[in-house]
N, CA and C of each residue as an Amber inpcrd file, in Angstrom:
protein
   537
 278.9740000 256.7590000  49.0650000 280.2700000 256.3130000  49.5030000
 280.1850000 254.9370000  50.1640000 279.1930000 254.7610000  51.0350000
 279.0700000 253.4760000  51.7240000 278.7410000 252.3500000  50.7520000
 277.9240000 252.6540000  49.7630000 277.5930000 251.6390000  48.7620000
 278.8470000 251.2240000  47.9950000 279.6760000 252.1920000  47.6410000
 280.9220000 251.8950000  46.9350000 281.8570000 251.0480000  47.8050000
 282.0090000 251.4250000  49.0670000 282.8620000 250.6450000  49.9750000
 282.3300000 249.2280000  50.1530000 281.0170000 249.1010000  50.2230000
 280.4220000 247.7770000  50.3540000 280.7270000 246.9280000  49.1260000
 280.5650000 247.5020000  47.9570000 280.8370000 246.7540000  46.7340000
 282.3190000 246.3980000  46.6050000 283.1940000 247.3270000  46.9730000
 284.6320000 247.0540000  46.9170000 285.0340000 245.9490000  47.8880000
 284.3950000 245.9060000  49.0500000 284.7390000 244.8790000  50.0350000
 284.3020000 243.4870000  49.5900000 283.4120000 243.4240000  48.6240000
 282.9530000 242.1310000  48.1200000 283.7580000 241.6590000  46.9100000
 284.7710000 242.4220000  46.5350000 285.6440000 242.0500000  45.4240000
 287.0760000 241.8660000  45.9040000 287.8720000 241.2490000  45.0900000
 289.2430000 240.9100000  45.4670000 290.2180000 242.0800000  45.3410000
 289.9290000 243.0500000  44.5080000 290.8820000 244.1270000  44.2440000
 291.1950000 244.9330000  45.5070000 290.1750000 245.3150000  46.2550000
 290.3980000 246.1140000  47.4610000 291.2110000 245.3330000  48.5020000
 290.9200000 244.0510000  48.6310000 291.6680000 243.2270000  49.5820000
 293.1060000 243.0350000  49.1130000 293.3000000 242.9290000  47.8150000
 294.6440000 242.8330000  47.2580000 295.4360000 244.1160000  47.5390000
 294.7910000 245.2650000  47.4240000 295.4490000 246.5320000  47.7340000
 295.8350000 246.6040000  49.2130000 294.9740000 246.0940000  50.0690000
 295.3010000 246.0620000  51.4960000 296.5030000 245.1560000  51.7440000
 296.5090000 243.9860000  51.1160000 297.6600000 243.0780000  51.2290000
 298.9210000 243.7870000  50.7490000 298.8350000 244.4560000  49.6290000
 299.9990000 245.1280000  49.0390000 300.5530000 246.2280000  49.9370000
 299.6760000 247.0230000  50.5340000 300.1730000 248.1010000  51.3940000
 300.8660000 247.5450000  52.6270000 300.3090000 246.4920000  53.2140000
 300.9480000 245.9020000  54.4010000 302.3200000 245.3380000  54.0280000
 302.3910000 244.6330000  52.9140000 303.6850000 244.0830000  52.4820000
 304.6720000 245.2160000  52.2230000 304.2230000 246.2920000  51.6210000
 305.0790000 247.4460000  51.3660000 305.6260000 248.0190000  52.6790000
 304.7620000 248.1610000  53.6780000 305.2180000 248.6920000  54.9690000
 306.1660000 247.7280000  55.6770000 305.9110000 246.4380000  55.5680000
 306.8070000 245.4500000  56.1870000 308.1730000 245.4580000  55.5000000
 308.1820000 245.5390000  54.1830000 309.4520000 245.6160000  53.4490000
 310.1900000 246.9030000  53.8300000 309.4530000 247.9870000  53.9770000
 310.0620000 249.2440000  54.4150000 310.6750000 249.1310000  55.8010000
 309.9770000 248.4640000  56.6960000 310.5050000 248.2590000  58.0500000
 311.7710000 247.4180000  58.0220000 311.7750000 246.3940000  57.2040000
 312.9740000 245.5500000  57.0850000 314.1290000 246.3220000  56.4460000
 313.8290000 247.1970000  55.5100000 314.8660000 248.0310000  54.9140000
 315.4970000 248.9400000  55.9680000 314.6470000 249.5910000  56.7470000
 315.1560000 250.4780000  57.8010000 315.9730000 249.6700000  58.8130000
 315.5220000 248.4850000  59.1310000 316.2090000 247.6470000  60.1120000
 317.5360000 247.1100000  59.5780000 317.5220000 246.4940000  58.4130000
 318.6950000 245.7610000  57.9400000 319.6390000 246.5710000  57.0410000
 319.1280000 247.5220000  56.3070000 319.9960000 248.2960000  55.4120000
 320.4300000 249.6130000  56.0390000 319.5320000 250.2500000  56.7810000
 319.8960000 251.4950000  57.4480000 320.4050000 251.2560000  58.8650000
 320.3110000 250.0160000  59.3380000 320.8530000 249.5620000  60.6190000
 320.2350000 250.2580000  61.8360000 318.9180000 250.4000000  61.8070000
 318.1810000 250.8650000  62.9670000 317.5040000 249.6520000  63.5950000
 317.9100000 249.3110000  64.7950000 317.3620000 248.1340000  65.4570000
 315.9700000 248.4250000  65.9890000 315.0450000 247.4870000  65.8490000
 313.6840000 247.7100000  66.3380000 313.5850000 247.5190000  67.8490000
 312.7710000 248.3500000  68.4640000 312.4670000 248.1880000  69.8870000
 311.3410000 247.1730000  70.0340000 311.0140000 246.8570000  71.2710000
 309.9000000 245.9230000  71.4900000 308.5930000 246.5020000  70.9580000
 308.4020000 247.8050000  71.0860000 307.1720000 248.4210000  70.5660000
 307.1370000 248.3830000  69.0410000 308.2960000 248.4900000  68.4010000
 308.3530000 248.3510000  66.9360000 307.9080000 246.9540000  66.5160000
 308.3470000 245.9550000  67.2720000 307.9730000 244.5760000  66.9440000
 306.4770000 244.3670000  67.1610000 305.9090000 244.9540000  68.2210000
 304.4640000 244.8370000  68.4230000 303.7010000 245.5000000  67.2730000
 304.2160000 246.6090000  66.7560000 303.5780000 247.2440000  65.6050000
 303.7100000 246.3620000  64.3670000 304.8400000 245.7020000  64.2320000
 305.0380000 244.7650000  63.1220000 304.0210000 243.6280000  63.2170000
 303.7740000 243.1510000  64.4310000 302.7780000 242.0920000  64.6270000
 301.3690000 242.5920000  64.3020000 301.0840000 243.8450000  64.6200000
 299.7740000 244.4210000  64.2700000 299.6110000 244.4870000  62.7530000
 300.6840000 244.8460000  62.0510000 300.6260000 244.8440000  60.5810000
 300.3920000 243.4330000  60.0460000 301.0100000 242.4500000  60.6780000
 300.7820000 241.0630000  60.2620000 299.3320000 240.6660000  60.5220000
 298.7360000 241.1820000  61.5960000 297.3130000 240.9480000  61.8410000
 296.4550000 241.5250000  60.7270000 296.8060000 242.7200000  60.2530000
 296.0750000 243.3200000  59.1310000 296.2890000 242.5020000  57.8680000
 297.4980000 242.0130000  57.6690000 297.7890000 241.1610000  56.5130000
 296.9590000 239.8800000  56.5660000 296.8900000 239.2640000  57.7290000
 296.0730000 238.0580000  57.9190000 294.6110000 238.3570000  57.5900000
 294.1130000 239.4880000  58.0770000 292.7290000 239.8860000  57.7910000
 292.5160000 240.0910000  56.2990000 293.4810000 240.7250000  55.6470000
 293.3630000 240.9820000  54.2120000 293.3550000 239.6860000  53.4110000
 294.1230000 238.7040000  53.8500000 294.1320000 237.4050000  53.1600000
 292.7900000 236.7040000  53.3380000 292.2330000 236.7760000  54.5440000
 290.8930000 236.2070000  54.7720000 289.8790000 236.9130000  53.8750000
 289.9520000 238.2420000  53.8300000 289.0400000 239.0100000  52.9880000
 289.2090000 238.7040000  51.5160000 290.4490000 238.5210000  51.0950000
 290.7200000 238.2280000  49.6860000 290.0740000 236.9140000  49.2600000
 290.2260000 235.8770000  50.0680000 289.6870000 234.5750000  49.6940000
 288.2250000 234.3950000  50.0890000 287.7340000 235.1960000  51.0330000
 286.3530000 235.0210000  51.4720000 285.4890000 236.2360000  51.2690000
 285.8530000 237.0980000  50.3140000 285.1330000 238.3590000  50.1480000
 283.6700000 238.1790000  49.7500000 283.3240000 237.0680000  49.1490000
 281.9440000 236.8270000  48.7190000 281.0720000 236.2550000  49.8450000
 281.6770000 235.8320000  50.9300000 280.9380000 235.2210000  52.0430000
 280.8830000 236.1940000  53.2100000 279.6810000 236.4570000  53.6790000
 279.4960000 237.4520000  54.7290000 280.3210000 237.1580000  55.9740000
 280.3120000 235.9080000  56.4510000 281.0240000 235.5820000  57.6750000
 282.5240000 235.8330000  57.5330000 283.1030000 235.3970000  56.4410000
 284.5410000 235.6200000  56.2010000 284.8510000 237.1020000  56.0870000
 284.0110000 237.8280000  55.3790000 284.2420000 239.2630000  55.1860000
 284.1410000 240.0090000  56.5140000 283.1260000 239.6840000  57.3230000
 282.9920000 240.3200000  58.6320000 284.1600000 239.9670000  59.5450000
 284.6150000 238.7150000  59.5100000 285.7730000 238.3150000  60.3150000
 287.0070000 239.0910000  59.8780000 287.1890000 239.2360000  58.5710000
 288.3410000 239.9700000  58.0530000 288.2920000 241.4350000  58.4830000
 287.1280000 242.0430000  58.3880000 286.9920000 243.4530000  58.7800000
 287.2340000 243.6130000  60.2710000 286.7230000 242.6750000  61.0760000
 286.9190000 242.7330000  62.5210000 288.3980000 242.6040000  62.8800000
 289.0870000 241.6250000  62.2990000 290.5200000 241.4290000  62.5790000
 291.3170000 242.6350000  62.0890000 290.9650000 243.1460000  60.9350000
 291.6010000 244.3400000  60.3840000 291.4690000 245.5120000  61.3620000
 290.2560000 245.7810000  61.8100000 290.0190000 246.8960000  62.7260000
 290.7060000 246.7150000  64.0680000 290.6380000 245.5030000  64.6090000
 291.2800000 245.2290000  65.8940000 292.7950000 245.3710000  65.7900000
 293.3800000 244.8420000  64.7360000 294.8300000 244.9530000  64.5400000
 295.2470000 246.4100000  64.3390000 294.4680000 247.1520000  63.5700000
 294.7730000 248.5680000  63.3520000 294.6720000 249.3460000  64.6600000
 293.6690000 249.0350000  65.4650000 293.5210000 249.7080000  66.7590000
 294.7040000 249.4050000  67.6780000 295.0920000 248.1220000  67.7570000
 296.2180000 247.7470000  68.6160000 297.5060000 248.3960000  68.1200000
 297.7140000 248.4010000  66.8030000 298.8960000 249.0550000  66.2480000
 298.9110000 250.5430000  66.5390000 297.7590000 251.1910000  66.3970000
 297.6450000 252.6160000  66.7000000 297.9680000 252.8830000  68.1650000
 297.4470000 252.0420000  69.0330000 297.6630000 252.1890000  70.4640000
 299.1560000 252.0800000  70.8070000 299.8310000 251.1100000  70.2370000
 301.2580000 250.9130000  70.5040000 302.0720000 252.0600000  69.8930000
 301.7360000 252.4770000  68.6770000 302.4470000 253.5900000  68.0450000
 302.2590000 254.8730000  68.8440000 301.0670000 255.0840000  69.3590000
 300.7950000 256.2600000  70.1820000 301.6150000 256.2210000  71.4690000
 301.6910000 255.0350000  72.0950000 302.5100000 254.8920000  73.2980000
 303.9700000 255.1980000  72.9910000 304.4760000 254.6740000  71.8800000
 305.8670000 254.9130000  71.5250000 306.1270000 256.4010000  71.2660000
 305.2250000 257.0590000  70.5700000 305.3830000 258.4950000  70.3200000
 305.3140000 259.2730000  71.6340000 304.4240000 258.8760000  72.5230000
 304.3240000 259.5370000  73.8270000 305.6130000 259.3560000  74.6270000
 306.1910000 258.1480000  74.5820000 307.4550000 257.9080000  75.2700000
 308.5760000 258.7710000  74.6910000 308.5240000 259.0140000  73.4070000
 309.5760000 259.7750000  72.7520000 309.4280000 261.2830000  72.9190000
 308.2080000 261.7720000  72.9140000 308.0060000 263.2170000  72.8720000
 307.4120000 263.8180000  74.1430000 306.6710000 263.0570000  74.9070000
 306.0540000 263.5740000  76.1320000 305.9520000 262.4560000  77.1600000
 307.0910000 261.9800000  77.6540000 307.0460000 260.8330000  78.5690000
 306.3470000 261.1590000  79.8890000 305.6770000 260.1560000  80.3870000
 304.9920000 260.2360000  81.6760000 305.5680000 259.1550000  82.5760000
 305.4860000 259.3740000  83.8540000 306.0090000 258.3770000  84.7890000
 305.2100000 257.0800000  84.7410000 303.9780000 257.1460000  84.2580000
 303.1240000 255.9560000  84.1820000 303.3770000 255.1250000  82.9250000
 304.0590000 255.6900000  81.9450000 304.3340000 254.9610000  80.7040000
 305.4880000 253.9960000  80.9250000 305.2660000 252.7620000  80.5420000
 306.3020000 251.7410000  80.7050000 306.4570000 250.9610000  79.4020000
 307.6530000 250.4410000  79.2240000 307.9560000 249.6640000  78.0380000
 308.9930000 248.6150000  78.4000000 308.7400000 247.4010000  77.9950000
 309.6810000 246.3140000  78.2280000 310.7260000 246.3000000  77.1260000
 311.9270000 245.8320000  77.4560000 312.9730000 245.7140000  76.4480000
 312.7950000 244.4660000  75.5960000 311.9540000 243.5430000  76.0410000
 311.7530000 242.3000000  75.3000000 310.2920000 242.1830000  74.8730000
 310.0850000 241.3920000  73.8580000 308.7310000 241.1210000  73.3640000
 308.2520000 239.8350000  74.0200000 307.0280000 239.8370000  74.5080000
 306.4650000 238.6550000  75.1610000 305.6640000 237.8450000  74.1590000
 306.2180000 236.7040000  73.7910000 305.5240000 235.7830000  72.8970000
 304.9870000 234.6230000  73.7270000 303.8770000 234.0230000  73.3030000
 303.4110000 232.8270000  74.0030000 304.4530000 231.7090000  73.8880000
 304.5030000 230.8340000  74.8710000 305.4780000 229.7540000  74.8950000
 305.4160000 228.8520000  73.6740000 304.2140000 228.6590000  73.1270000
 304.0620000 227.7820000  71.9710000 304.3940000 228.4880000  70.6550000
 304.6920000 229.7870000  70.7080000 304.9510000 230.5500000  69.4930000
 306.1570000 231.4850000  69.6900000 307.3570000 230.9380000  69.8710000
 308.5340000 231.7920000  70.1020000 309.0700000 232.3820000  68.7890000
 308.3460000 233.3350000  68.2630000 308.7040000 233.9080000  66.9630000
 310.1020000 234.5150000  66.9520000 310.5160000 235.0760000  68.0750000
 311.8440000 235.6840000  68.1240000 312.9620000 234.6410000  68.0510000
 312.6560000 233.4070000  68.3840000 313.6410000 232.3290000  68.2390000
 313.5810000 231.7260000  66.8340000 312.4030000 231.6650000  66.2670000
 312.2370000 231.0760000  64.9450000 312.7820000 231.9920000  63.8480000
 312.4150000 233.2710000  63.9090000 312.8440000 234.2350000  62.8900000
 313.3410000 235.5030000  63.6100000 314.5270000 235.4330000  64.2230000
 315.0000000 236.5830000  65.0020000 315.2520000 237.8420000  64.1720000
 315.5820000 237.6920000  62.9100000 315.8340000 238.8730000  62.0760000
 314.5520000 239.6520000  61.7770000 313.4100000 239.0400000  62.0050000
 312.1210000 239.6970000  61.7490000 311.3860000 240.0230000  63.0490000
 311.4600000 239.1220000  64.0230000 310.6820000 239.2790000  65.2490000
 311.5160000 239.5670000  66.4900000 312.8110000 239.6920000  66.3490000
 313.6650000 239.9660000  67.4970000 313.7960000 241.4500000  67.7540000
 313.6410000 241.8460000  69.0120000 313.7720000 243.2510000  69.3850000
 315.1470000 243.4860000  69.9940000 315.6900000 244.6550000  69.7510000
 316.9730000 245.0350000  70.3350000 316.7470000 245.5220000  71.7600000
 317.7610000 245.4120000  72.5730000 317.6840000 245.8740000  73.9550000
 317.9720000 247.3680000  74.0300000 317.0790000 248.1320000  73.4250000
 317.2090000 249.5830000  73.4760000 315.9000000 250.1690000  73.9870000
 315.9850000 251.3590000  74.5150000 314.8170000 252.0060000  75.1110000
 313.7820000 252.3450000  74.0400000 312.5380000 252.1440000  74.4000000
 311.4430000 252.4500000  73.4730000 311.3420000 253.9450000  73.2040000
 311.8960000 254.7480000  74.0940000 311.8300000 256.1980000  73.9280000
 312.9150000 256.7270000  72.9990000 313.8090000 255.8490000  72.5610000
 314.8730000 256.3300000  71.6750000 314.2860000 256.6950000  70.3150000
 314.7150000 257.8370000  69.8240000 314.2450000 258.3100000  68.5220000
 315.3040000 257.9680000  67.4940000 314.8390000 257.5370000  66.3390000
 315.8300000 257.1310000  65.3490000 315.5100000 257.7060000  63.9830000
 314.8630000 256.9690000  63.1630000 314.6660000 257.2850000  61.7650000
 313.5420000 258.2900000  61.5910000 313.7710000 259.2790000  60.7500000
 312.7300000 260.2440000  60.4130000 312.6290000 260.3510000  58.8970000
 311.4490000 260.7230000  58.4470000 311.2070000 260.9550000  57.0240000
 310.3100000 262.1740000  56.9240000 310.7260000 263.1610000  56.1500000
 310.0070000 264.4330000  56.0180000 309.7850000 265.0720000  57.3850000
 310.7740000 265.0080000  58.2270000 310.8190000 265.5380000  59.5920000
 309.8220000 264.8770000  60.5490000 309.2370000 263.7770000  60.1510000
 308.2970000 263.0560000  61.0110000 308.9630000 261.7650000  61.4560000
 308.9430000 261.5340000  62.7520000 309.5530000 260.3410000  63.3250000
 308.7650000 259.0960000  62.9230000 309.4310000 257.9560000  62.9450000
 308.8020000 256.6980000  62.5310000 307.5640000 256.3760000  63.3650000
 307.6180000 256.6210000  64.6700000 306.4380000 256.3370000  65.4990000
 305.2510000 257.2050000  65.0880000 305.5250000 258.4390000  64.6820000
 304.4470000 259.3170000  64.2230000 303.8940000 258.8430000  62.8790000
 304.7730000 258.3520000  62.0060000 304.2930000 257.7790000  60.7480000
 303.3820000 256.5910000  61.0170000 303.7560000 255.7840000  62.0100000
 302.9450000 254.6080000  62.3130000 301.5820000 255.0040000  62.8780000
 301.5240000 256.1030000  63.6010000 300.2230000 256.6100000  64.0630000
 299.3590000 256.9630000  62.8540000 299.9380000 257.6340000  61.8880000
 299.2050000 258.0060000  60.6700000 298.7670000 256.7540000  59.9050000
 299.6710000 255.7930000  59.7630000 299.3650000 254.5710000  59.0080000
 298.2740000 253.7630000  59.6990000 298.4550000 253.4890000  60.9900000
 297.4480000 252.7010000  61.6980000 296.1320000 253.4600000  61.8320000
 296.2040000 254.7750000  62.0060000 294.9750000 255.5720000  62.0470000
 294.2100000 255.4810000  60.7370000 294.9300000 255.5250000  59.6190000
 294.2850000 255.3930000  58.3070000 293.6620000 254.0170000  58.1370000
 294.4090000 252.9780000  58.5260000 293.8580000 251.6200000  58.4610000
 292.6020000 251.4990000  59.3270000 292.6420000 252.0790000  60.5210000
 291.5030000 251.9820000  61.4380000 290.2810000 252.7190000  60.8830000
 290.4850000 253.9110000  60.3690000 289.3700000 254.6700000  59.7890000
 288.7450000 253.9050000  58.6290000 289.5840000 253.3450000  57.7590000
 289.0570000 252.5850000  56.6260000 288.3030000 251.3400000  57.0850000
 288.8350000 250.6530000  58.0960000 288.1450000 249.4590000  58.6010000
 286.7710000 249.8240000  59.1590000 286.6960000 250.9270000  59.8890000
 285.4040000 251.3600000  60.4450000 284.4460000 251.7420000  59.3210000
 284.9270000 252.4630000  58.3290000 284.0610000 252.8470000  57.2080000
 283.5610000 251.6210000  56.4380000 284.4430000 250.6540000  56.2230000
 284.0270000 249.4330000  55.5150000 283.0180000 248.6580000  56.3590000
 283.2330000 248.5970000  57.6670000 282.2680000 247.9170000  58.5460000
 280.9150000 248.6170000  58.5140000 280.9270000 249.9340000  58.6060000
 279.6700000 250.6940000  58.5430000 278.9860000 250.4580000  57.2020000
 279.7590000 250.3670000  56.1300000 279.1560000 250.1340000  54.8150000
 278.4630000 248.7790000  54.7510000 278.9480000 247.8100000  55.4890000
 278.2950000 246.4970000  55.5240000 276.9570000 246.6020000  56.2420000
 276.9450000 247.3100000  57.3570000 275.7300000 247.4430000  58.1650000
 274.6970000 248.3120000  57.4590000 275.1390000 249.4330000  56.8980000
 274.2240000 250.3400000  56.1970000 273.6030000 249.6340000  55.0060000
 274.3880000 248.8940000  54.2750000 273.8860000 248.2030000  53.0960000
 272.9110000 247.0950000  53.4750000 273.1410000 246.4260000  54.6060000
 272.2260000 245.3690000  55.0310000 270.9080000 245.9300000  55.5360000
 270.9740000 247.0770000  56.2280000 269.7420000 247.6330000  56.7960000
 268.8550000 248.2800000  55.7480000 269.4260000 248.7250000  54.6610000
 268.6240000 249.3470000  53.6000000 269.1630000 248.9310000  52.2370000
 268.8930000 247.6870000  51.8200000 269.4770000 247.1900000  50.5690000
 268.9810000 247.8990000  49.3210000 267.8240000 248.5130000  49.3550000
 267.2980000 249.1580000  48.1470000 267.6180000 250.6390000  48.0830000
 268.3190000 251.1360000  49.0980000 268.6440000 252.5510000  49.1250000
 269.9070000 252.8100000  48.3310000 269.8470000 253.8180000  47.4850000
 271.0660000 254.2350000  46.7900000 271.5540000 255.5110000  47.4240000
 272.8350000 255.5740000  47.6460000 273.4280000 256.7470000  48.2820000
 273.7710000 257.7770000  47.2330000 273.3740000 258.9980000  47.5140000
 273.6390000 260.0970000  46.5940000 274.4290000 261.1720000  47.3110000
 275.0540000 262.0120000  46.5470000 275.8590000 263.1120000  47.1160000
 274.9740000 264.1310000  47.7730000
């Protein structure tokens, strides 16, 4: 399995699939926002930014898959973005289903001063002034925040497996993995 993941990470097809899934999820988020009229909370926007981080990583991997440094950078950014997205999705689900007095959420998204994304593209990066604990869209009886936990968890697991495949393959290049 690790040998297969290592070989796939060195080709463009796997990175293209990663790009495609992120774009699919972003288009889905925009559909829910603009066609179904569910306004995103600040935590939704942070999850959107985490997906963009995975997209950025996938683009680096796509163009630099043959170079170790580029591939490792892409895997690192992919894993970090997936972890941050998972963390935010988990917080949002906790706020919705099991709130704690220690859980806090801002109504606004904090962008750096040099990068006011909510002013540049408000229809994509602007958050509504609604509580992060508000529950809205569900699919197959699973709330959107729970879907995002599943999505980011899957991305994170795959990033870790691909990273391990790089290390395992480097430490034993002549070893073939068998069932």
